[in-house]
C-alpha positions in Angstrom: -141.9 264.2 94.6 -142.3 267.0 96.9 -139.7 269.0 98.2 -140.3 268.2 101.5 -140.3 264.4 100.6 -136.9 265.0 99.3 -135.7 266.2 102.1 -136.8 263.6 104.1 -135.0 261.1 101.8 -131.8 262.6 102.2 -131.9 262.9 105.8 -132.9 258.9 106.1 -129.8 258.4 103.5 -127.2 260.3 105.4 -128.7 259.1 108.7 -127.9 255.7 107.0 -124.2 256.4 106.1 -123.4 257.5 109.4 -124.6 254.3 111.1 -122.9 252.4 108.8 -119.2 254.2 109.7 -120.0 254.4 113.1 -120.7 250.3 112.7 -117.6 250.4 110.9 -115.8 252.2 113.7 -116.7 250.0 115.9 -116.0 246.8 114.2 -112.4 248.0 113.9 -111.8 248.5 117.4 -112.0 251.7 119.6 -108.4 252.0 120.3 -106.9 253.3 117.4 -103.4 255.2 118.9 -101.4 252.9 117.3 -102.2 254.3 113.9 -98.9 255.3 112.2 -96.7 253.1 114.1 -94.2 251.6 112.1 -91.2 248.9 112.9 -89.1 246.9 110.8 -89.7 243.1 111.1 -87.0 240.9 113.1 -86.4 237.9 111.4 -85.8 234.4 113.4 -85.8 232.2 110.2 -87.3 231.9 106.8 -85.4 234.9 105.6 -88.5 237.3 106.8 -88.0 240.8 106.1 -90.2 243.9 105.7 -91.7 247.0 107.5 -94.6 247.1 109.2 -97.5 249.7 109.6 -100.5 250.0 111.2 -102.8 251.3 109.0 -105.9 251.5 111.9 -107.9 250.0 114.2 -108.4 246.6 112.5 -105.7 246.2 109.7 -101.7 246.9 109.5 -99.4 246.8 106.0 -96.4 244.9 105.5 -94.3 246.6 102.9 -91.1 245.1 100.7 -92.0 241.5 102.2 -89.5 238.9 101.8 -90.5 234.9 103.3 -89.4 231.9 102.5 -92.7 229.5 102.6 -94.0 227.6 105.9 -96.8 225.4 106.1 -100.3 225.6 105.5 -101.0 226.7 109.1 -98.4 229.4 109.3 -100.5 232.7 110.3 -99.8 236.2 111.6 -100.0 235.4 115.4 -101.0 237.7 118.1 -98.8 236.7 121.4 -97.7 238.1 124.7 -94.1 237.7 124.1 -91.6 235.7 121.6 -90.9 232.5 123.9 -92.2 228.9 123.4 -95.1 229.3 126.2 -96.3 232.8 125.0 -96.4 231.7 121.4 -98.2 228.4 121.8 -100.9 230.4 124.2 -101.2 232.9 121.3 -103.9 232.5 118.4 -104.0 233.6 114.6 -104.3 237.4 114.3 -105.2 237.3 110.6 -106.7 234.9 108.2 -104.0 235.2 105.5 -102.1 232.0 105.2 -98.1 232.5 104.8 -97.4 229.1 102.8 -95.9 230.8 99.7 -93.0 233.0 98.9 -93.3 236.3 99.2 -90.9 238.4 96.9 -90.8 242.1 97.9 -94.5 242.5 98.2 -96.4 245.3 99.6 -99.5 243.7 101.2 -102.7 244.7 103.8 -103.5 242.6 106.5 -107.1 242.8 108.5 -107.1 241.6 111.9 -109.5 238.7 112.7 -113.0 239.4 114.3 -112.0 240.0 118.2 -108.7 240.5 117.7 -107.5 244.4 118.4 -104.5 246.1 118.7 -104.3 246.4 122.7 -104.5 242.3 122.6 -101.6 241.9 120.3 -98.2 243.0 122.5 -96.3 241.5 119.6 -97.1 240.7 115.9 -95.4 237.5 114.9 -95.0 235.5 111.7 -95.5 232.1 113.6 -96.4 228.0 111.8 -97.8 226.8 115.0 -97.6 222.9 113.0 -93.9 223.2 114.1 -93.8 225.6 116.5 -91.5 227.9 114.2 -90.9 231.4 114.7 -90.2 233.4 111.4 -90.2 236.5 112.8 -91.6 239.8 114.7 -92.4 243.1 116.2 -93.3 244.3 119.1 -95.9 246.8 119.5 -95.5 250.2 121.3 -98.0 250.3 124.2 -97.6 254.3 124.0 -101.0 256.3 122.9 -98.8 258.6 120.7 -96.5 256.3 119.4 -94.0 257.8 116.4 -94.4 257.1 113.1 -90.7 257.6 112.4 -88.9 254.5 113.0 -86.0 256.1 113.8 -87.5 257.7 116.8 -87.3 254.1 118.5 -84.1 251.6 118.6 -86.7 248.6 119.0 -88.5 249.5 116.0 -85.4 248.7 113.6 -84.1 245.4 112.5 -80.1 244.9 112.1 -81.3 242.7 108.6 -83.0 245.8 107.6 -81.1 248.7 105.2 -82.1 251.1 103.0 -80.8 250.3 99.8 -79.4 246.8 97.8 -78.3 245.3 95.2 -77.7 241.7 93.4 -74.1 241.0 92.5 -74.9 237.4 91.7 -78.0 234.8 92.3 -76.1 233.8 95.5 -74.6 236.9 96.7 -76.5 240.2 97.6 -75.2 243.6 99.5 -77.2 245.6 101.3 -76.2 248.9 102.5 -77.7 252.6 104.5 -76.0 255.7 104.2 -74.5 258.0 106.8 -73.1 260.6 104.9 -73.4 263.2 107.4 -71.5 260.6 109.9 -68.9 259.8 107.0 -69.9 256.3 107.5 -71.8 253.4 105.9 -73.8 250.5 107.0 -72.9 247.5 105.0 -74.8 243.7 104.7 -73.1 240.9 102.8 -75.6 238.0 102.2 -75.0 235.0 100.5 -75.9 231.7 100.2 -73.4 229.8 100.7 -72.0 227.1 103.2 -71.0 228.7 106.9 -67.2 227.6 105.7 -67.1 230.0 102.8 -66.1 233.8 103.0 -68.2 237.4 101.7 -65.6 239.5 100.6 -66.6 243.2 99.6 -64.9 246.4 98.8 -63.9 249.0 96.4 -61.1 248.8 93.7 -58.0 251.1 93.6 -59.3 254.1 91.4 -57.6 255.6 89.1 -56.7 252.9 86.8 -57.5 252.0 83.1 -58.5 248.2 84.1 -60.4 247.0 87.0 -57.6 245.0 89.7 -58.0 243.5 92.3 -54.7 244.6 93.7 -55.0 247.5 95.7 -58.6 246.5 96.6 -59.7 248.0 99.7 -61.7 244.8 101.2 -63.9 243.8 103.9 -64.0 239.8 104.7 -66.7 238.5 106.6 -67.7 235.1 107.7 -68.4 233.0 111.0 -65.9 231.2 113.0 -66.0 227.5 113.9 -68.0 228.6 116.9 -70.5 229.9 114.7 -69.7 233.6 115.8 -69.5 236.1 112.6 -66.4 238.7 111.9 -65.8 241.1 109.4 -62.1 242.9 109.1 -60.7 245.2 106.7 -58.4 243.3 104.1 -55.9 245.0 101.6 -54.9 243.5 98.5 -51.0 243.6 97.1 -50.7 240.5 95.1 -53.7 237.7 94.1 -52.5 235.5 96.6 -53.1 234.0 99.8 -51.5 236.3 102.9 -47.7 235.3 102.9 -45.7 236.6 105.5 -41.8 236.4 104.3 -39.0 236.3 106.5 -37.8 239.6 106.2 -41.1 240.5 107.7 -42.7 242.0 104.6 -46.5 240.8 103.7 -47.7 239.8 100.2 -51.2 238.8 99.4 -54.8 239.2 100.2 -54.0 240.4 104.0 -55.6 241.8 107.5 -54.6 245.8 107.6 -53.4 244.9 111.1 -50.6 242.9 109.5 -49.6 245.8 107.6 -49.8 247.9 110.9 -48.1 245.9 113.1 -45.2 248.7 113.6 -47.5 250.2 116.1 -50.5 251.4 113.8 -52.8 248.2 114.0 -55.3 250.3 116.3 -55.5 252.2 113.2 -55.5 250.0 110.7 -59.0 248.1 111.3 -61.7 250.9 110.8 -64.0 248.2 110.0 -66.8 247.9 113.0 -69.5 244.7 113.1 -72.5 245.5 113.8 -74.3 242.0 113.3 -74.3 238.7 112.0 -76.5 235.4 111.7 -76.5 232.2 109.6 -80.3 231.2 109.1 -81.7 228.9 106.4 -78.5 227.9 105.2 -78.1 232.2 104.3 -74.6 234.0 105.7 -75.5 237.6 106.8 -73.2 240.1 108.4 -73.8 243.6 108.8 -70.8 246.3 109.4 -69.9 249.9 109.6 -66.8 251.4 107.8 -65.6 255.2 107.2 -66.1 256.5 103.7 -62.7 258.4 104.3 -60.6 256.8 106.7 -57.4 258.0 108.2 -55.8 255.2 106.9 -55.4 256.4 103.2 -52.5 254.2 102.3 -54.8 250.9 102.8 -58.0 252.1 102.7 -59.8 253.8 99.2 -61.7 257.1 100.2 -65.3 256.1 98.8 -67.1 259.3 97.0 -71.0 258.3 97.9 -72.0 260.7 94.5 -69.6 258.7 92.1 -70.2 255.6 90.2 -67.2 253.8 91.4 -65.8 250.4 90.7 -66.4 247.5 93.6 -64.9 244.0 93.8 -66.8 240.8 95.5 -65.9 237.4 96.2 -66.8 234.4 98.1 -65.0 231.4 98.7 -63.1 229.0 101.2 -62.1 230.3 104.4 -59.0 229.4 105.7 -59.0 228.7 109.9 -55.9 230.3 111.6 -53.5 228.4 112.8 -50.1 228.9 115.0 -48.2 230.5 112.1 -51.3 232.8 110.5 -53.9 233.6 113.7 -56.3 235.1 111.1 -59.3 233.9 109.1 -57.8 234.2 105.4 -59.5 233.4 102.5 -58.3 231.0 99.8 -57.7 232.4 96.6 -58.2 230.3 93.3 -55.8 230.4 90.5 -56.7 228.9 87.3 -60.7 227.1 87.6 -62.4 228.3 90.7 -63.0 225.9 93.3 -66.4 224.6 93.5 -68.7 227.3 95.4 -66.2 230.0 94.7 -67.2 233.4 92.2 -65.2 236.5 92.1 -66.5 239.8 89.7 -66.4 243.6 89.6 -69.3 245.7 89.4 -70.2 249.6 89.6 -72.1 250.8 92.6 -73.1 254.4 93.6 -74.3 254.6 97.5 -76.1 258.1 97.1 -78.5 256.1 94.5 -81.1 254.6 97.2 -83.5 251.8 96.2 -83.6 248.2 96.0 -82.5 245.9 93.2 -83.1 242.6 95.0 -86.5 240.7 94.5 -87.6 238.3 96.9 -85.7 236.4 99.7 -82.2 234.4 98.9 -83.4 230.5 99.2 -80.5 228.3 99.7 -80.2 225.0 98.6 -78.8 223.5 101.9 -80.9 225.5 104.5 -79.4 222.5 107.2 -76.3 224.3 109.2 -76.8 221.9 111.8 -74.2 218.8 112.6 -74.7 216.0 110.7 -74.4 212.4 112.5 -74.7 209.4 110.2 -75.9 206.3 112.2 -73.9 203.3 112.3 -74.9 199.3 112.9 -72.4 199.3 115.8 -71.9 202.8 117.0 -74.5 203.8 119.5 -75.3 207.3 119.7 -74.9 208.8 123.3 -77.6 210.8 124.0 -77.1 214.1 126.9 -78.4 217.4 127.1 -76.5 220.7 126.8 -77.5 224.8 126.5 -78.9 225.8 123.6 -76.4 227.6 121.4 -77.4 227.6 117.9 -80.9 225.6 118.0 -82.0 225.4 114.4 -85.9 225.9 114.8 -86.8 229.1 117.7 -88.0 229.6 119.8 -86.2 226.9 121.8 -86.0 226.1 125.6 -82.6 226.8 127.2 -81.3 223.0 127.3 -81.7 221.2 124.1 -80.4 217.1 123.1 -76.7 216.4 122.2 -75.8 213.2 120.4 -72.3 212.5 120.6 -71.3 215.8 121.7 -72.7 217.9 118.4 -76.1 220.2 119.8 -79.2 218.8 118.2 -77.6 217.4 115.1 -79.9 216.1 112.2 -79.7 212.4 112.3 -79.5 210.1 108.8 -80.4 206.6 109.1 -80.9 203.8 107.0 -84.0 201.4 106.7 -82.8 197.7 107.8 -80.1 199.1 110.0 -81.1 199.2 113.8 -80.1 202.6 115.5 -78.8 202.4 118.7 -79.1 205.3 121.3 -77.3 205.3 125.1 -79.4 207.6 126.6 -78.0 209.8 129.2 -79.9 213.2 129.4 -81.3 212.6 132.8 -84.5 210.7 134.7 -86.7 213.9 133.6 -85.6 213.7 129.7 -86.9 210.3 128.0 -86.0 209.7 124.7 -88.3 209.0 121.8 -88.9 208.9 118.2 -92.0 210.5 116.5 -93.6 211.8 113.7 -94.7 215.1 115.4 -91.9 217.9 114.9 -92.0 219.9 118.4 -92.6 216.5 120.7 -93.3 216.5 124.2 -95.8 214.4 123.8 -98.1 215.7 121.5 -101.4 213.6 122.4 -101.2 215.9 125.5 -102.1 218.7 122.9 -104.3 217.1 121.0 -102.3 216.7 118.1 -101.9 212.9 116.4 -98.6 211.6 116.1 -97.1 208.4 115.8 -94.4 207.2 117.9 -91.9 204.8 116.2 -89.5 203.7 119.6 -88.9 204.9 123.0 -91.3 206.1 126.0 -91.1 207.0 129.8 -88.6 204.1 130.3 -86.2 205.7 127.9 -84.1 207.7 130.3 -80.7 207.2 132.0 -77.7 209.2 133.6 -74.2 208.8 132.7 -73.6 206.3 135.5 -76.4 204.2 134.2 -77.3 204.5 130.6 -80.3 203.1 129.0 -80.0 201.7 125.9 -83.1 202.0 123.2 -82.5 200.2 119.8 -84.7 201.4 117.1 -84.8 199.7 113.7 -86.2 202.0 110.7 -88.4 199.6 108.4 -89.9 200.2 105.0 -92.9 201.9 106.1 -91.1 204.4 108.3 -91.4 208.2 106.9 -88.6 209.7 105.1 -88.7 212.1 108.1 -89.0 211.6 111.4 -88.0 213.2 115.0 -86.2 212.6 118.0 -87.5 214.4 120.9 -88.0 214.7 124.8 -91.3 212.9 125.8 -91.8 215.9 128.5 -90.2 218.8 127.1 -91.0 220.4 123.5 -88.2 221.4 121.2 -85.6 219.6 122.5 -84.4 217.4 119.5 -84.5 217.5 116.0 -84.7 216.0 112.8 -84.0 212.1 111.2 -83.6 212.1 108.1 -84.7 208.3 107.1 -83.0 206.7 103.9 -82.5 203.9 102.0 -79.6 201.6 102.8 -76.2 202.9 101.6 -72.6 202.3 102.7 -73.0 200.5 106.2 -75.4 197.6 103.8 -72.7 197.8 101.1 -69.5 197.2 103.8 -69.6 194.6 106.2 -67.8 196.5 108.8 -67.1 200.3 109.7 -65.6 202.2 112.5 -65.3 205.5 113.6 -62.1 207.2 113.7 -60.7 209.4 116.1 -62.4 212.2 117.5 -65.8 210.8 115.8 -65.1 212.9 112.7 -64.8 210.2 110.0 -66.3 206.8 109.5 -64.1 204.1 107.8 -65.9 201.0 106.1 -64.6 197.9 104.3 -64.7 194.8 103.2 -62.5 192.0 102.7 -63.0 190.2 99.7 -60.3 187.3 98.9 -57.0 189.3 97.9 -58.5 192.6 97.6 -60.2 194.9 100.4 -63.2 197.3 99.5 -62.9 200.8 101.4 -64.7 203.7 101.7 -64.4 206.6 103.9 -67.3 209.4 104.9 -66.3 212.8 106.6 -69.1 213.8 109.2 -68.5 217.4 108.6 -68.0 220.2 105.3 -64.6 220.1 104.0 -63.0 220.3 100.7 -61.8 217.0 100.9 -60.9 214.2 102.8 -58.0 212.0 103.5 -57.4 208.5 105.2 -53.6 207.4 105.9 -52.3 203.8 106.8 -49.7 205.0 109.5 -48.7 206.2 112.9 -49.1 209.8 111.7 -49.2 211.6 108.2 -45.9 211.5 107.6 -44.2 208.5 106.1 -47.9 206.8 105.7 -49.7 205.8 102.2 -52.7 208.3 102.2 -55.7 208.4 99.8 -57.4 211.6 99.4 -60.7 212.4 98.3 -62.1 215.5 96.9 -64.9 217.2 94.2 -63.4 219.9 91.7 -65.1 223.1 91.0 -67.1 221.1 88.0 -68.4 219.1 90.6 -66.3 215.8 89.2 -65.3 213.6 91.9 -61.5 212.6 92.1 -60.0 210.0 94.3 -56.2 209.6 94.3 -53.4 207.9 96.3 -50.4 209.1 97.8 -46.6 208.5 99.7 -46.1 211.2 102.6 -42.6 211.4 103.7 -42.5 215.3 105.1 -44.7 218.2 105.9 -45.1 220.4 103.0 -46.2 220.1 99.6 -43.1 218.7 98.2 -43.5 215.7 100.2 -46.8 214.5 98.9 -45.9 212.2 96.1 -48.7 210.7 94.2 -48.4 207.1 93.5 -50.1 204.6 91.1 -51.5 201.9 93.1 -53.5 199.5 91.8 -56.7 201.4 92.8 -60.0 200.6 90.8 -64.0 201.2 91.4 -62.9 204.6 92.8 -66.0 207.0 93.6 -66.5 210.5 95.4 -69.1 212.4 96.0 -70.4 215.7 98.3 -73.5 214.8 100.6 -74.5 218.1 102.6 -71.3 219.5 102.1 -69.3 216.3 103.5 -66.8 214.3 101.2 -67.4 210.6 100.8 -65.2 208.3 99.0 -64.6 205.1 97.8 -62.1 202.3 96.3 -61.0 199.1 96.1 -57.2 197.5 96.6 -55.4 195.0 96.7 -53.8 193.7 99.5 -50.6 192.9 97.9 -49.5 195.4 95.6 -48.2 193.8 92.3 -45.1 195.8 91.6 -41.7 195.6 92.5 -39.2 198.4 93.1 -41.4 201.3 93.7 -42.5 202.9 96.9 -46.1 202.2 96.8 -45.4 198.4 96.5 -44.7 198.5 100.1 -48.0 199.0 101.3 -49.1 195.7 102.4 -52.4 195.3 104.0 -52.4 191.8 106.7 -55.9 191.4 107.7 -54.1 189.4 110.5 -52.1 192.6 111.8 -53.8 195.3 113.4 -54.4 198.7 110.8 -53.3 201.9 112.1 -55.6 204.6 110.4 -55.6 208.2 110.5 -57.4 210.9 109.1 -57.4 214.4 107.7 -59.6 217.3 106.2 -58.7 220.6 104.5 -60.5 223.4 102.8 -59.2 222.3 99.0 -57.4 220.0 97.2 -56.0 219.6 93.1 -54.3 216.9 90.8 -51.1 219.2 90.0 -48.6 220.5 92.5 -49.5 221.4 96.3 -49.3 224.4 98.0 -49.8 226.1 101.7 -53.9 226.1 100.2 -53.8 222.2 100.4 -53.0 222.2 104.1 -55.3 220.2 106.2 -57.4 222.2 108.9 -58.4 219.5 111.0 -56.5 216.1 111.5 -57.1 212.8 114.1 -54.8 213.2 116.9 -53.9 209.3 116.9 -54.3 206.3 114.8 -56.9 204.0 115.3 -55.7 200.1 115.2 -58.6 198.2 113.3 -58.7 194.4 113.2 -59.8 193.8 109.4 -60.6 190.5 110.4 -62.8 190.5 113.3 -64.1 194.3 112.8 -62.9 195.6 116.2 -60.7 199.1 116.6 -59.2 200.7 119.7 -57.5 203.8 119.6 -53.8 203.6 120.0 -52.5 204.8 123.2 -49.7 206.7 124.3 -46.9 204.9 126.1 -47.7 204.6 129.8 -45.0 205.8 132.1 -45.6 202.8 134.2 -45.0 199.7 131.4 -42.0 201.8 130.2 -41.1 201.1 133.9 -42.0 197.4 133.8 -39.7 196.9 130.8 -37.2 198.5 132.1 -37.5 196.1 135.7 -37.6 193.0 132.9 -34.5 193.8 131.0 -32.4 194.1 134.3 -34.0 191.2 135.4 -33.7 189.0 132.5 -30.7 190.6 131.0 -28.6 191.1 133.5 -29.0 189.9 136.8 -30.4 186.2 135.5 -27.5 185.8 133.3 -25.1 187.3 135.7 -26.1 184.4 138.3 -26.2 181.3 135.4 -22.3 183.0 134.8 -21.2 182.9 138.0 -22.6 179.3 138.8 -20.7 178.1 135.8 -17.0 180.2 135.8 -16.4 181.1 139.1 -16.1 177.6 140.8 -12.3 177.8 140.4 -12.1 180.4 142.6 -11.7 179.5 146.6 -14.2 179.5 148.9 -18.0 179.5 148.3 -18.0 182.8 146.3 -19.2 181.6 143.1 -22.4 180.1 145.1 -23.0 183.3 147.0 -22.8 185.2 143.8 -25.5 182.8 142.5 -27.9 183.1 144.8 -28.0 186.6 145.5 -28.0 187.5 141.6 -30.9 185.0 141.4 -32.9 186.0 144.6 -32.1 189.6 143.0 -33.2 189.1 139.8 -36.7 187.2 140.9 -37.5 190.4 143.3 -37.1 192.3 140.5 -39.2 190.3 138.3 -41.6 190.4 141.0 -41.9 194.4 140.9 -41.8 194.3 137.4 -45.0 192.1 137.4 -47.0 193.9 139.6 -46.2 197.3 138.2 -47.8 196.0 135.2 -50.6 194.7 136.7 -51.9 197.7 138.7 -51.1 199.9 135.8 -53.4 197.6 133.4 -55.9 197.1 136.4 -55.5 192.9 136.4 -54.1 190.0 134.4 -54.8 189.4 131.0 -53.3 186.8 128.3 -54.4 187.9 125.5 -51.5 188.9 123.6 -48.4 186.5 123.1 -45.7 188.6 125.2 -48.2 187.9 128.4 -48.3 184.3 127.6 -44.5 184.0 127.1 -44.1 186.2 130.0 -46.3 184.2 132.5 -44.4 181.1 131.3 -41.3 183.0 132.5 -42.3 184.0 135.3 -43.6 180.4 136.3 -40.2 179.0 135.6 -38.5 181.4 137.5 -40.9 181.4 140.5 -39.9 177.3 140.3 -36.0 178.1 141.4 -36.4 179.0 144.8 -38.9 176.4 145.5 -36.4 174.1 144.0 -33.5 175.1 145.9 -35.4 175.1 149.1 -35.9 170.9 148.2 -32.5 170.2 147.1 -31.1 167.4 148.5 -27.6 166.6 150.1 -24.9 165.9 147.9 -23.6 162.9 149.1 -19.6 162.4 150.1 -16.5 160.6 150.0 -17.3 161.1 146.0 -20.1 158.5 146.6 -22.9 157.8 144.2 -25.5 160.2 143.4 -28.7 159.3 145.3 -31.4 159.1 142.9 -33.3 162.3 144.4 -30.0 163.9 143.8 -30.1 163.3 140.0 -33.6 164.2 139.4 -33.3 167.2 141.4 -30.0 168.4 139.0 -32.1 167.7 135.9 -35.0 169.3 137.0 -32.9 172.7 137.8 -31.0 172.2 134.8 -34.4 172.2 132.7 -36.2 174.9 134.5 -33.3 176.7 134.4 -32.4 176.5 131.0 -36.4 177.0 130.1 -37.1 179.9 132.6 -33.8 182.1 130.7 -35.1 180.7 127.1 -38.7 182.2 127.9 -37.5 185.3 129.6 -34.9 186.2 126.5 -38.3 185.7 124.3 -40.7 187.9 126.6 -38.1 190.6 126.2 -38.3 191.1 122.5 -41.9 190.2 122.0 -42.4 192.7 124.6 -40.7 195.1 122.2 -43.0 193.6 119.5 -46.0 194.1 121.6 -45.1 197.7 122.5 -44.9 198.8 118.6 -47.8 197.2 117.7 -49.6 198.8 120.6 -48.4 202.0 121.2 -46.8 202.9 117.5 -43.2 203.5 119.2 -40.8 204.9 116.5 -37.7 203.8 119.1 -38.7 199.9 118.8 -36.2 199.2 115.8 -33.6 200.8 117.6 -34.4 199.0 120.9 -34.8 195.8 119.6 -31.2 196.1 117.7 -30.2 197.4 121.2 -31.1 194.1 123.0 -29.7 192.1 120.1 -26.4 193.2 120.8 -26.7 193.0 124.3 -27.3 188.9 123.6 -24.4 188.8 121.3 -22.2 190.6 123.5 -23.3 188.1 126.5 -22.7 185.4 124.0 -19.0 186.7 123.5 -18.4 187.0 127.2 -19.9 183.3 127.9 -17.7 182.1 124.7 -14.3 183.6 126.2 -15.2 182.1 130.1 -15.7 178.9 128.4 -12.3 178.7 126.5 -10.4 180.3 129.8 -12.3 177.1 131.5 -11.3 174.6 128.5 -7.6 175.5 129.3 -7.6 175.2 133.1 -9.0 171.8 132.4 -6.3 171.3 130.0 -3.6 172.6 132.0 -4.8 170.5 134.8 -5.0 173.2 137.2 -8.7 173.4 137.6 -10.2 170.3 139.6 -13.6 171.0 138.8 -15.9 169.6 136.6 -17.7 172.5 135.1 -21.0 170.6 134.2 -23.8 173.3 134.5 -25.4 171.2 137.1 -25.3 173.1 140.3 -24.2 170.3 143.1 -22.2 168.2 140.2 -18.8 169.2 141.9 -16.6 168.9 145.2 -17.9 171.9 146.6 -19.8 171.7 149.4 -23.2 172.8 147.9 -25.1 171.9 151.1 -25.4 175.4 152.7 -28.8 177.0 152.5 -29.0 180.6 152.5 -32.7 180.1 153.2 -31.8 178.3 156.4 -29.4 179.8 158.8 -29.7 176.6 161.4 -28.7 174.3 158.6 -25.1 175.8 158.1 -24.7 175.2 161.7 -25.4 171.8 162.2 -23.5 170.9 158.6 -20.3 172.6 160.8 -21.1 171.0 164.1 -21.3 167.2 161.7 -18.4 168.1 160.4 -16.1 168.8 163.4 -17.0 165.9 165.4 -16.6 163.6 162.6 -12.8 164.8 162.7 -10.4 162.4 164.0 -9.4 162.9 168.0 -5.5 162.6 169.0 -5.2 161.2 172.5 -1.9 161.2 174.5 -1.5 158.2 177.0 0.9 158.7 180.2 1.9 155.9 183.1 0.3 156.4 186.3 2.3 157.0 189.0 2.0 154.7 191.9 
């Protein structure tokens, strides 16, 4: 070929290459000012970590990418912001799905055609199917964005640190060394429950064998409110922190306790940086000095040396009045379930990652759990979004039984009742769509199982929604608001469980424990289920844990369940005595961290002489049930670590035959006044009036009659006031109790006496035979008076019995004995007066008959204190009937 032709061909090839490069450049977009920009991905969920870097106008790299899988629709997503509406308006930024687990991978992703960096203010890992934000990075709009991530605080994420070490399959430590600043940032990460602590620190150097004694630890975890904490601890003994009477401290204790002499401000030199709970994984980041001023309780760390570190995970004891600190429960012997402890070697200056992939917890659900019961409605309200499990979310979400967006568990074939009180603009419905807010309006198919526009209400006028899951209901559905997205959460639908196995169930005090039972001949089948995570669950029969029979269920470190019975006669571990009841069919298991245990026992123990032989269950008598929870239990001797961290405030009275339950209330002061006034009326005034009529007639005048009338009328007035107090406090009459029915009979007889007195026939004069009306009246007066006294006395005793059953008063036996002694003393006084009356009649000094009928004496009983005109009339009649003396004198004429 000629040289000219070769030259022309070379020019054409070069032009073609330049055109292809220009076309490629045009396809990647014209804005490449972000090239080289780097930033950390900020985790929202799914354990997302990584460093994103813009490579050019159409591609980006994510280095060290960790991510738990989303659905098949999860993508890298472009949006204007990270709120729910902004993400809903966004669109995919790259075609690669995020539906698998990424394990510390470095990948390059290419933007979709038509997407350029100016249109990507926020690059997010997002799942549009569930509206779930995994994490995001904000892109700088500046033309000269720095490639140094440390130049912008917004580019650094608190979950990203330079180095990582895998201490166990469930526990990692991450760190970033700031040797120039004499500090190190440490992040502790563990796939444990929220009730567990994470401990990490340096063992005491210069010892032949690694020991936890003298170790400088940081204990991190989360409070009951979900807030992170990280505190400096010092170990003097392999035991829980103990404060002795002489002021000394021993065990695994906070440095601030050792520094109580005034240096407490210098004792805790650990500074909390960040903390979160995501996907069942705890992460707490803190900063501590390499060399501390507190040389007594802190170990000096040499970043260039390979030093021995100690780490542990275990259950956490919440603060109490004696020890206002979060303290780790230290296990001796066999470790409890979920606890771990070990030593390791660590050199801080060795940068690198020994952690591959994200931590994947078995239990990723941190939300409160509620199990629906047949007879207990679920109260639906709204409240602030504090720990919503699926960000982003609105400011307000649904609460059920005062718990934020809990995970509901329902059973097929068991009706679920919702009492909707969330407001007229928040109707409830059960849907197959995880987002809610009427998926049909978003052109998303959904199946509605219950609820709709009419399922709305307010606390004053709630609306009841009943839903019956059947065999065709999927295992997972959602409760949501019909108008707003992502206000509710999941519903797990399972086959029948405890509700189907037991005939009755009630929620105990504070709705933290559900009590199940079925009566079967001469035995009873019992189950208890905790509604939150705990190390053990106990129920007791009695008004308080002291002097009660308790049943405790727990799961040991080997995963084996235990159920044992106890008698408790004090408040310390030595007062909890294991009994040998005939408890059969014992089962105990953990379900999502909550304890469930079951057992069968006879109603009447078949034993004699032992304390458990008195543990009778009478189905006709209300059974008082209490509960307690704690972090740890064991079969051997008990100690402070076995104390409960949560307990019922009051017992629940359960009627085993009817399946009804009510809380034991404190004695109301007004009802106490009612009881005192009834005692004054029926034990003092009425008996005094009766004895006045019986034993004071030998006195001159009508003193006996005046005393009888005034005492009886005073007793009636006091009785009426006592009844009014009770009716006002209880807001009406109620005759459900035996005390109320007997009291009503006594009240009727007592009120009949003034009417009887008003209608009293006059007594005949000059010892003439009594008229028929007078005889009838005397017998009626005798019958009603004695019946009223007898009914009143019985009402006093039944009132004390009712007080004991309803309010659990501890002084009932003493009050009953006192009342018996009072009436015995009245009987003795009556016997003495009766003896004096018999003696007077025998000596002939008493002309009175002494009968119990009021008008059966020679006294003039026609005086009526209610009608004064009768008194005057009678006196005038007596005066006119007396003979008149007439003196005759002769007339003088």
